[in-house]
N, CA, C and O of each residue as an XYZ file, in Angstrom:
472
protein
N       0.833     -1.186      0.000
C       0.000      0.000      0.000
C       0.878      1.249      0.000
O       1.962      1.265      0.583
N       0.390      2.286     -0.661
C       1.098      3.560     -0.739
C       0.173      4.658     -0.238
O      -0.999      4.717     -0.608
N       0.712      5.519      0.602
C      -0.020      6.682      1.072
C       0.606      7.938      0.481
O       1.829      8.066      0.427
N      -0.241      8.863      0.039
C       0.209     10.110     -0.553
C      -0.311     11.275      0.278
O      -1.488     11.306      0.638
N       0.554     12.223      0.580
C       0.183     13.394      1.368
C       0.604     14.649      0.635
O       1.782     14.836      0.331
N      -0.371     15.519      0.349
C      -0.104     16.772     -0.332
C       0.071     17.903      0.674
O      -0.437     17.843      1.794
N       0.791     18.923      0.260
C       0.939     20.128      1.059
C       1.226     21.300      0.131
O       1.577     21.111     -1.034
N       1.076     22.506      0.655
C       1.416     23.701     -0.100
C       0.240     24.505     -0.610
O       0.428     25.581     -1.177
N      -0.964     24.007     -0.421
C      -2.122     24.752     -0.862
C      -2.373     25.966      0.011
O      -1.760     26.133      1.065
N      -3.283     26.808     -0.447
C      -3.613     27.998      0.310
C      -4.358     29.007     -0.524
O      -4.843     28.702     -1.614
N      -4.443     30.215      0.000
C      -5.119     31.324     -0.668
C      -4.085     32.234     -1.313
O      -3.111     32.635     -0.675
N      -4.303     32.554     -2.577
C      -3.376     33.408     -3.309
C      -4.163     34.330     -4.235
O      -5.240     33.971     -4.713
N      -3.622     35.510     -4.482
C      -4.266     36.452     -5.388
C      -4.005     36.076     -6.838
O      -3.000     35.431     -7.135
N      -4.892     36.468     -7.745
C      -4.638     36.216     -9.169
C      -3.270     36.744     -9.585
O      -2.860     37.838     -9.199
N      -2.578     35.939    -10.382
C      -1.238     36.281    -10.808
C      -0.154     35.785     -9.882
O       1.029     35.861    -10.215
N      -0.534     35.281     -8.732
C       0.425     34.787     -7.771
C       0.882     33.379     -8.064
O       0.520     32.790     -9.082
N       1.685     32.842     -7.156
C       2.277     31.521     -7.335
C       2.144     30.680     -6.079
O       2.086     31.201     -4.965
N       2.098     29.381     -6.276
C       2.130     28.403     -5.202
C       2.914     27.196     -5.677
O       2.969     26.915     -6.875
N       3.520     26.484     -4.740
C       4.172     25.227     -5.058
C       3.576     24.125     -4.193
O       3.640     24.175     -2.965
N       3.002     23.139     -4.852
C       2.442     21.992     -4.162
C       3.479     20.878     -4.074
O       4.284     20.688     -4.985
N       3.444     20.152     -2.975
C       4.342     19.033     -2.771
C       3.542     17.789     -2.445
O       2.473     17.868     -1.839
N       4.057     16.648     -2.847
C       3.441     15.370     -2.542
C       4.524     14.402     -2.115
O       5.538     14.248     -2.797
N       4.309     13.754     -0.992
C       5.245     12.760     -0.484
C       4.545     11.417     -0.352
O       3.450     11.328      0.202
N       5.176     10.386     -0.858
C       4.640      9.037     -0.796
C       5.320      8.251      0.307
O       6.515      8.410      0.554
N       4.554      7.408      0.963
C       5.091      6.542      1.993
C       4.355      5.212      1.961
O       3.311      5.083      1.322
N       4.906      4.229      2.652
C       4.294      2.916      2.703
C       5.232      1.855      2.166
O       6.400      1.787      2.547
N       4.711      1.033      1.282
C       5.484     -0.063      0.710
C       6.681      0.463     -0.070
O       6.526      1.168     -1.068
N       7.860      0.117      0.390
C       9.066      0.554     -0.308
C       9.135     -0.068     -1.694
O       9.562      0.579     -2.651
N       8.717     -1.311     -1.800
C       8.720     -1.974     -3.094
C       7.808     -1.240     -4.074
O       8.185     -0.995     -5.220
N       6.602     -0.890     -3.614
C       5.658     -0.186     -4.480
C       6.170      1.197     -4.850
O       6.061      1.617     -6.002
N       6.730      1.907     -3.869
C       7.263      3.239     -4.139
C       8.374      3.171     -5.182
O       8.440      4.005     -6.086
N       9.228      2.192     -5.053
C      10.317      2.038     -6.012
C       9.818      1.697     -7.405
O      10.512      1.935     -8.393
N       8.617      1.142     -7.484
C       8.064      0.738     -8.775
C       7.066      1.734     -9.348
O       6.471      1.464    -10.391
N       6.866      2.871     -8.700
C       5.969      3.886     -9.243
C       6.496      4.357    -10.587
O       7.627      4.831    -10.687
N       5.682      4.228    -11.609
C       6.113      4.611    -12.944
C       5.566      5.963    -13.385
O       6.036      6.531    -14.370
N       4.577      6.481    -12.661
C       4.023      7.776    -13.005
C       3.408      8.437    -11.781
O       2.727      7.784    -10.990
N       3.646      9.717    -11.630
C       3.010     10.510    -10.596
C       2.428     11.760    -11.239
O       2.921     12.241    -12.259
N       1.376     12.272    -10.628
C       0.750     13.432    -11.222
C      -0.147     14.171    -10.271
O      -0.296     13.814     -9.102
N      -0.744     15.220    -10.809
C      -1.663     16.060    -10.068
C      -2.987     16.161    -10.802
O      -3.020     16.357    -12.017
N      -4.065     16.030    -10.068
C      -5.411     16.238    -10.557
C      -6.066     17.295     -9.701
O      -5.584     17.598     -8.610
N      -7.157     17.858    -10.181
C      -7.878     18.838     -9.391
C      -9.376     18.679     -9.600
O      -9.827     18.182    -10.632
N     -10.131     19.106     -8.609
C     -11.577     19.027     -8.679
C     -12.181     20.286     -8.069
O     -11.995     20.568     -6.885
N     -12.893     21.024     -8.879
C     -13.604     22.203     -8.425
C     -15.022     21.807     -8.030
O     -15.528     20.789     -8.502
N     -15.670     22.588     -7.176
C     -17.036     22.269     -6.761
C     -17.971     22.104     -7.958
O     -18.015     22.959     -8.842
N     -18.713     21.006     -7.978
C     -19.661     20.751     -9.044
C     -19.056     20.270    -10.340
O     -19.774     20.112    -11.328
N     -17.755     20.031    -10.368
C     -17.089     19.591    -11.579
C     -16.403     18.247    -11.360
O     -16.157     17.832    -10.228
N     -16.103     17.580    -12.469
C     -15.398     16.310    -12.415
C     -13.917     16.537    -12.126
O     -13.359     17.588    -12.443
N     -13.301     15.538    -11.522
C     -11.871     15.599    -11.311
C     -11.167     15.547    -12.664
O     -11.527     14.745    -13.526
N     -10.175     16.396    -12.848
C      -9.486     16.478    -14.118
C      -7.976     16.435    -13.939
O      -7.440     16.844    -12.909
N      -7.312     15.936    -14.956
C      -5.861     15.891    -14.944
C      -5.293     17.296    -15.059
O      -5.740     18.092    -15.884
N      -4.308     17.592    -14.228
C      -3.559     18.841    -14.324
C      -2.230     18.585    -15.030
O      -1.900     19.243    -16.016
N      -1.479     17.622    -14.513
C      -0.186     17.274    -15.088
C       0.280     15.948    -14.532
O      -0.079     15.582    -13.413
N       1.078     15.221    -15.300
C       1.726     14.036    -14.767
C       3.106     13.888    -15.376
O       3.419     14.472    -16.413
N       3.922     13.092    -14.704
C       5.299     12.884    -15.121
C       5.667     11.426    -14.912
O       5.329     10.840    -13.884
N       6.356     10.840    -15.877
C       6.782      9.453    -15.790
C       8.188      9.376    -15.223
O       8.877     10.386    -15.082
N       8.603      8.145    -14.899
C       9.969      7.949    -14.420
C      10.993      8.365    -15.462
O      12.109      8.759    -15.124
N      10.613      8.278    -16.725
C      11.508      8.687    -17.789
C      11.552     10.179    -18.014
O      12.320     10.654    -18.850
N      10.742     10.933    -17.283
C      10.760     12.380    -17.388
C       9.761     12.967    -18.363
O       9.706     14.185    -18.533
N       8.975     12.128    -19.001
C       7.962     12.621    -19.923
C       6.833     13.285    -19.147
O       6.348     12.735    -18.159
N       6.414     14.464    -19.590
C       5.370     15.214    -18.906
C       4.175     15.447    -19.806
O       4.281     15.436    -21.033
N       3.046     15.657    -19.172
C       1.817     15.976    -19.881
C       1.049     16.999    -19.062
O       0.938     16.866    -17.843
N       0.518     18.024    -19.726
C      -0.201     19.087    -19.054
C      -1.562     19.302    -19.682
O      -1.740     19.137    -20.889
N      -2.512     19.671    -18.855
C      -3.790     20.122    -19.373
C      -3.583     21.422    -20.137
O      -2.732     22.234    -19.775
N      -4.363     21.615    -21.194
C      -4.232     22.831    -21.982
C      -4.399     24.089    -21.131
O      -3.765     25.111    -21.391
N      -5.243     24.007    -20.130
C      -5.550     25.170    -19.316
C      -4.390     25.626    -18.437
O      -4.391     26.760    -17.959
N      -3.398     24.757    -18.217
C      -2.273     25.116    -17.356
C      -0.948     25.129    -18.096
O       0.068     25.524    -17.524
N      -0.933     24.711    -19.340
C       0.296     24.667    -20.133
C       0.963     26.037    -20.146
O       0.327     27.051    -20.434
N       2.246     26.048    -19.830
C       2.998     27.285    -19.817
C       2.970     28.022    -18.499
O       3.763     28.940    -18.288
N       2.072     27.639    -17.605
C       1.973     28.284    -16.298
C       2.401     27.362    -15.162
O       2.986     27.814    -14.178
N       2.110     26.075    -15.298
C       2.435     25.095    -14.264
C       3.600     24.229    -14.721
O       3.775     23.988    -15.916
N       4.388     23.767    -13.770
C       5.492     22.866    -14.046
C       5.487     21.731    -13.039
O       5.501     21.968    -11.831
N       5.469     20.499    -13.529
C       5.533     19.338    -12.658
C       6.959     18.806    -12.653
O       7.633     18.815    -13.683
N       7.414     18.351    -11.509
C       8.755     17.806    -11.398
C       8.799     16.771    -10.288
O       7.946     16.753     -9.401
N       9.802     15.910    -10.351
C      10.022     14.918     -9.303
C      11.301     15.249     -8.571
O      12.280     15.695     -9.169
N      11.282     15.024     -7.268
C      12.456     15.255     -6.463
C      13.498     14.181     -6.688
O      13.257     13.185     -7.371
N      14.670     14.407     -6.095
C      15.718     13.397     -6.196
C      15.291     12.089     -5.552
O      15.659     11.009     -6.014
N      14.516     12.192     -4.488
C      13.930     11.010     -3.880
C      12.804     10.493     -4.760
O      12.122     11.275     -5.424
N      12.609      9.204     -4.768
C      11.594      8.588     -5.616
C      10.186      8.851     -5.135
O       9.228      8.629     -5.876
N      10.041      9.323     -3.905
C       8.725      9.440     -3.301
C       8.182     10.864     -3.265
O       7.290     11.159     -2.469
N       8.698     11.745     -4.103
C       8.253     13.131     -4.079
C       7.918     13.635     -5.477
O       8.550     13.253     -6.462
N       6.918     14.493     -5.541
C       6.563     15.162     -6.777
C       6.080     16.562     -6.419
O       5.473     16.769     -5.368
N       6.354     17.520     -7.299
C       6.014     18.911     -7.044
C       5.212     19.480     -8.203
O       5.296     19.005     -9.336
N       4.444     20.496     -7.896
C       3.730     21.246     -8.916
C       3.933     22.728     -8.645
O       3.372     23.278     -7.697
N       4.734     23.368     -9.479
C       4.942     24.807     -9.390
C       3.862     25.491    -10.212
O       3.740     25.251    -11.413
N       3.081     26.339     -9.565
C       1.959     27.001    -10.215
C       2.215     28.500    -10.239
O       2.294     29.144     -9.193
N       2.342     29.046    -11.434
C       2.565     30.471    -11.622
C       1.397     31.094    -12.376
O       0.597     30.396    -12.999
N       1.316     32.408    -12.307
C       0.261     33.149    -13.006
C      -1.110     32.554    -12.724
O      -1.895     32.313    -13.641
N      -1.382     32.324    -11.472
C      -2.621     31.660    -11.092
C      -3.843     32.507    -11.431
O      -3.824     33.734    -11.333
N      -4.892     31.820    -11.827
C      -6.156     32.434    -12.203
C      -7.262     31.944    -11.280
O      -7.141     30.869    -10.693
N      -8.338     32.714    -11.142
C      -9.450     32.264    -10.303
C      -9.979     30.888    -10.720
O     -10.413     30.115     -9.866
N      -9.949     30.576    -12.001
C     -10.436     29.285    -12.461
C      -9.537     28.121    -12.069
O      -9.896     26.963    -12.285
N      -8.374     28.413    -11.497
C      -7.509     27.363    -10.963
C      -7.954     26.907     -9.580
O      -7.427     25.929     -9.049
N      -8.909     27.597     -9.000
C      -9.402     27.246     -7.676
C      -9.993     25.844     -7.679
O     -10.897     25.546     -8.460
N      -9.482     24.986     -6.808
C      -9.922     23.596     -6.747
C      -9.188     22.899     -5.615
O      -8.257     23.446     -5.024
N      -9.625     21.684     -5.327
C      -8.851     20.800     -4.474
C      -7.903     20.032     -5.381
O      -8.329     19.415     -6.358
N      -6.632     20.072     -5.059
C      -5.612     19.417     -5.867
C      -5.199     18.111     -5.208
O      -4.892     18.071     -4.016
N      -5.196     17.039     -6.003
C      -4.898     15.707     -5.511
C      -3.639     15.153     -6.159
O      -3.447     15.267     -7.370
N      -2.803     14.563     -5.354
C      -1.644     13.838     -5.854
C      -2.070     12.433     -6.254
O      -2.913     11.821     -5.598
N      -1.491     11.933     -7.319
C      -1.809     10.612     -7.831
C      -0.528      9.869     -8.181
O       0.425     10.458     -8.690
N      -0.515      8.580     -7.906
C       0.621      7.740     -8.267
C       0.129      6.441     -8.862
O      -0.874      5.881     -8.420
N       0.838      5.967     -9.864
C       0.499      4.703    -10.501
C       1.618      3.700    -10.289
O       2.786      3.980    -10.559
N       1.239      2.529     -9.801
C       2.164      1.433     -9.594
C       1.603      0.237    -10.345
O       0.620     -0.367     -9.916
N       2.220     -0.100    -11.449
C       1.713     -1.151    -12.324
C       0.265     -0.818    -12.688
O       0.015      0.188    -13.352
N      -0.694     -1.650    -12.259
C      -2.089     -1.396    -12.586
C      -2.842     -0.725    -11.443
O      -4.043     -0.482    -11.557
N      -2.160     -0.426    -10.354
C      -2.798      0.190     -9.199
C      -2.614      1.699     -9.209
O      -1.614      2.208     -9.715
N      -3.583      2.408     -8.647
C      -3.514      3.854     -8.489
C      -3.751      4.235     -7.039
O      -4.534      3.595     -6.337
N      -3.072      5.281     -6.598
C      -3.211      5.786     -5.244
C      -3.461      7.279     -5.290
O      -2.990      7.977     -6.189
N      -4.213      7.763     -4.302
C      -4.612      9.164     -4.247
C      -4.335      9.757     -2.885
O      -4.483      9.086     -1.863
N      -3.933     11.012     -2.870
C      -3.793     11.743     -1.632
C      -5.133     12.288     -1.173
O      -6.149     12.105     -1.844
N      -5.135     12.956     -0.034
C      -6.365     13.487      0.541
C      -6.779     14.822     -0.075
O      -7.914     15.264      0.102
N      -5.878     15.451     -0.784
C      -6.165     16.712     -1.440
C      -5.726     17.914     -0.628
O      -5.699     17.874      0.602
N      -5.386     18.979     -1.326
C      -5.053     20.244     -0.695
C      -5.767     21.360     -1.445
O      -5.764     21.393     -2.675
N      -6.379     22.270     -0.698
C      -7.190     23.321     -1.294
C      -6.329     24.451     -1.832
O      -5.446     24.960     -1.141
N      -6.595     24.833     -3.067
C      -5.983     26.008     -3.675
C      -7.102     26.980     -4.031
O      -8.015     26.640     -4.783
N      -7.024     28.177     -3.493
C      -8.026     29.197     -3.770
C      -7.338     30.428     -4.340
O      -6.437     30.992     -3.720
N      -7.770     30.835     -5.521
C      -7.219     32.009     -6.186
C      -8.319     33.061     -6.231
O      -9.312     32.903     -6.942
N      -8.140     34.118     -5.477
C      -9.179     35.134     -5.356
C      -8.572     36.461     -4.947
O      -7.595     36.513     -4.200
N      -9.166     37.531     -5.449
C      -8.758     38.867     -5.065
C      -9.626     39.406     -3.942
O      -9.420     40.532     -3.490
């Protein structure tokens, strides 16, 4: 089993920046075998959507709505992933969830709230 914990959310004004962090813990074998980690978000009344993900090989994918503003990266440790969010917009307001894929299994964090408002 793998547990994911997000941090770094908060309230920010439009145009501001935040950096989200995700740390994985639990099965060392599973953590070592994670082939993809990413970030999803869910706004009230909307479906959860992909924000960005990154593979062990470094390949990244971004939602069109965040391309050029957000950057996903993995730490030197295998159990960390970050999301640098710049030029934030009110429509970025959502609960952001960390996600990890291990073979055919998926794991989710509890979410961290990001609110962009003036």
